[in-house]
C-alpha positions in Angstrom: 201.7 243.4 212.7 201.8 246.2 210.4 204.5 247.5 213.5 201.5 248.1 215.9 200.5 246.0 218.9 197.4 244.5 216.4 197.6 240.7 216.3 196.8 238.7 213.3 193.6 237.2 214.7 192.6 240.1 216.1 192.6 242.1 212.4 190.8 238.7 210.7 188.1 239.5 213.1 187.9 243.0 212.0 187.8 242.6 208.5 184.9 240.1 209.6 183.0 242.3 210.7 183.5 245.2 208.9 181.8 242.2 205.7 178.8 241.5 208.3 178.2 245.3 208.8 178.1 246.0 205.2 175.9 243.5 204.5 173.6 244.0 207.0 173.8 247.7 205.7 173.1 246.2 201.8 170.1 244.6 203.2 169.3 247.9 205.8 168.4 249.4 202.8 167.5 247.0 199.9 164.7 246.0 202.5 164.1 249.0 204.4 164.6 246.9 207.0 164.7 249.4 209.6 165.3 247.3 212.6 168.5 246.7 211.1 169.3 249.9 213.1 170.3 248.1 216.1 172.2 245.6 214.4 174.5 247.8 213.1 175.1 250.1 215.6 176.7 246.7 217.5 178.5 245.8 214.2 180.0 249.4 214.6 181.3 249.0 218.7 183.1 246.0 217.2 184.8 247.3 214.5 185.7 250.1 216.6 186.9 248.0 219.8 188.1 245.9 217.5 190.3 249.0 216.3 191.4 250.8 219.3 192.1 247.6 221.2 194.2 245.8 219.1 195.8 249.1 216.9 196.3 251.0 220.7 198.5 251.2 222.3 200.8 252.8 220.2 204.1 255.0 220.7 202.8 256.9 217.9 199.7 258.5 219.1 200.0 261.8 220.6 199.6 262.7 225.1 200.3 260.7 227.8 199.6 256.2 227.6 197.2 256.6 230.3 194.8 258.5 227.4 195.1 255.6 224.7 193.5 253.3 227.5 190.8 255.5 228.6 190.0 255.0 224.4 189.9 251.5 224.6 188.6 250.4 228.0 185.8 253.2 226.9 184.8 251.1 223.8 184.4 247.9 225.6 182.6 249.3 227.6 180.2 250.4 225.4 179.7 247.7 223.9 179.1 244.9 226.4 176.9 247.9 227.8 175.1 247.8 224.4 174.9 243.6 224.1 173.4 243.9 226.8 170.8 246.7 225.7 170.3 244.6 222.3 169.4 241.4 224.6 166.8 243.2 227.3 165.0 244.9 223.5 165.1 241.4 222.0 163.3 239.9 225.1 161.5 243.3 226.1 163.2 243.0 229.2 163.3 246.3 231.6 164.4 245.2 235.1 166.3 241.3 235.0 166.4 241.7 239.2 168.9 244.2 242.0 167.5 246.6 239.6 169.8 246.0 237.0 168.8 248.6 234.0 170.7 249.5 231.5 171.2 252.7 232.7 172.1 251.3 236.3 174.7 248.5 234.6 176.5 251.8 232.7 176.3 253.8 236.6 178.3 251.1 237.3 179.8 249.9 234.6 182.0 253.4 233.9 181.7 254.7 237.6 184.4 251.9 238.6 185.8 252.2 235.5 186.5 255.7 236.5 186.9 255.5 240.9 188.7 251.8 240.7 191.2 252.3 237.4 191.2 256.0 236.9 191.9 257.4 240.6 194.2 254.7 241.2 196.2 254.8 238.1 196.7 258.5 239.2 197.6 257.8 243.1 200.4 254.7 241.9 200.8 255.1 238.6 201.0 252.2 237.7 198.8 250.4 234.5 198.4 246.6 236.8 197.4 247.7 240.2 194.3 249.6 238.4 193.4 247.5 235.7 193.8 244.7 238.5 191.5 247.0 241.0 189.2 247.0 238.3 188.9 244.3 236.2 187.9 241.5 239.4 184.7 243.6 241.6 183.2 244.4 237.7 184.3 240.1 236.7 182.2 239.7 240.4 179.2 241.6 239.0 179.7 240.3 236.1 179.0 236.6 236.4 176.3 237.3 238.9 174.4 239.4 235.7 174.5 236.2 233.6 173.6 234.0 236.3 170.5 236.5 236.2 170.3 235.9 232.8 170.8 232.3 232.3 167.5 231.7 235.4 165.1 233.9 233.4 165.7 232.7 230.1 166.8 228.8 230.6 164.3 226.7 232.0 161.5 227.8 229.2 157.6 225.9 229.9 156.8 226.2 226.5 160.0 225.7 224.3 160.6 225.6 220.3 163.1 225.1 218.2 163.5 229.1 217.8 162.5 230.6 221.1 165.9 227.3 222.2 167.9 228.6 219.9 167.8 232.1 220.5 168.3 232.2 224.5 171.4 229.8 223.5 173.3 231.8 221.5 171.6 235.2 223.2 173.7 233.0 226.8 176.9 233.0 224.8 176.7 236.2 224.4 176.3 237.7 227.5 179.4 234.4 228.3 180.7 236.3 226.4 180.8 239.4 228.6 181.0 237.6 231.4 184.6 236.1 230.1 186.1 239.8 229.3 187.5 241.2 232.5 188.7 237.7 233.3 190.6 238.1 230.0 191.8 241.6 231.5 193.5 240.1 234.9 195.4 237.3 233.0 196.7 239.8 230.2 197.3 241.2 226.8 196.4 238.2 224.7 194.8 239.3 221.9 194.2 235.9 220.1 191.9 234.9 223.7 190.2 238.0 224.3 189.2 239.2 221.1 188.3 235.5 220.4 186.3 235.2 222.7 184.0 238.8 223.0 183.7 238.2 218.5 181.4 235.1 219.4 179.9 236.8 221.2 179.4 239.5 218.0 178.8 236.4 215.5 176.2 234.3 218.4 174.0 238.0 218.0 174.4 238.0 213.8 173.1 234.2 213.8 170.3 235.0 215.9 169.3 237.9 213.1 169.5 235.1 210.2 167.8 232.7 212.4 164.8 235.1 213.3 164.7 236.4 208.6 164.4 232.2 208.2 161.8 231.9 211.6 159.2 234.5 209.1 160.2 233.4 206.2 159.3 229.5 207.6 155.7 231.2 209.0 155.5 234.2 206.4 151.9 231.9 204.6 150.5 232.5 208.2 151.3 236.5 208.5 151.1 237.1 204.4 147.4 237.6 204.5 148.4 240.4 207.3 151.4 242.1 205.1 148.7 241.9 202.3 146.2 244.1 204.3 149.3 247.2 206.1 150.5 247.2 202.0 146.7 248.3 200.7 146.8 246.6 197.9 146.0 242.8 196.2 148.3 241.9 194.3 151.0 240.1 194.4 153.4 241.1 196.7 157.3 239.7 196.6 159.1 238.5 199.8 161.0 241.2 201.2 158.0 242.8 201.3 155.8 240.1 203.0 158.5 239.8 205.3 158.8 243.5 207.0 155.7 244.9 207.2 155.1 247.6 209.7 154.6 245.2 212.4 157.5 244.8 214.3 160.4 242.3 214.8 158.1 241.1 218.6 154.9 242.3 217.1 155.5 239.6 214.6 156.3 237.2 216.9 153.5 238.1 218.4 150.8 237.5 215.7 152.6 234.6 214.7 152.4 232.7 218.3 147.9 234.7 218.2 147.7 233.3 214.6 149.0 229.6 215.9 145.5 229.8 218.9 147.6 230.0 221.8 147.0 231.8 224.8 148.1 234.8 226.1 150.1 233.3 228.5 151.5 231.0 226.5 152.4 234.0 224.9 154.3 235.4 228.0 156.1 232.0 228.9 157.3 231.6 225.1 158.7 234.1 225.0 160.2 234.9 229.1 157.7 238.1 229.6 154.5 239.1 230.8 151.4 238.6 230.1 150.5 242.4 229.8 153.0 243.0 227.8 151.7 240.5 225.5 148.1 242.1 225.9 149.8 245.4 225.1 152.0 244.5 221.7 148.5 242.3 220.7 146.4 245.7 220.8 148.9 247.3 218.8 149.4 244.6 216.3 145.2 244.8 216.0 145.4 248.7 215.5 147.5 248.2 212.6 145.4 246.1 210.9 142.9 247.6 211.9 140.8 245.1 213.1 139.0 245.8 217.0 140.1 242.2 219.2 141.9 239.4 218.5 138.6 237.0 217.6 138.4 239.8 214.6 142.2 239.5 213.9 142.2 235.7 213.6 139.3 235.7 212.1 140.1 237.9 209.1 144.0 236.8 208.7 143.6 233.3 210.1 142.0 232.1 207.2 145.3 231.8 204.7 
């Protein structure tokens, strides 16, 4: 397509992702939603991934061929690590298991690329050999991580529809990451590889939309909270109600507190430690000018 390597499906995903990012950027400016910044960065990485993986390699690119593969692999690895980072922030994870922090995952991914791909290539000058040596062990690591992640979030003790939907969509995203090395081993079938990876982006996009709908559904519970944070008594419009100055996680926890759930129950619902819930709750109380949970529910739970 266009005299390049890009497949029409990849170009189609590139257009869709660009539209989603532009819409998210418009919404972030319109509603002053700083929380969308992380999503915008993710969208830009997907655009870079579709563009670099779609148009490269090409004969018109200056320099040796390996430079183009370093670019495409580098963008793909960065994207995968960022998706995991995105979900870590989504669930307030610090470490899942086996020291699988974001930093360690990034070191494994990029270090493995240097040791298992670049070094073998310079010795063998074979792209196929280098690709096989890198993608097979990375596939194993990716599926181990998928298993850990699935085990961590797939069995909520007190599920609600919002949490269940988010968990399923998150698992879809991580599964796409795990399948990427296998798709790379299979061969250069853009319509397969890029379809799988872009499904991850669309799943996360649905998470963001679903969160917005969740906030809208629960805006009455938090109306007094946001009204207090705005420091005025007149009616405020919907976008202001939804944003306030609480973080997205604080909003979810505030809704749970006003629903009279215990910290233990909230922790189980959100897959975080009870101490983390307590820390978020303290921030909520500080922002809303109360000393404790009792004052918070008494002050803001009337409506």
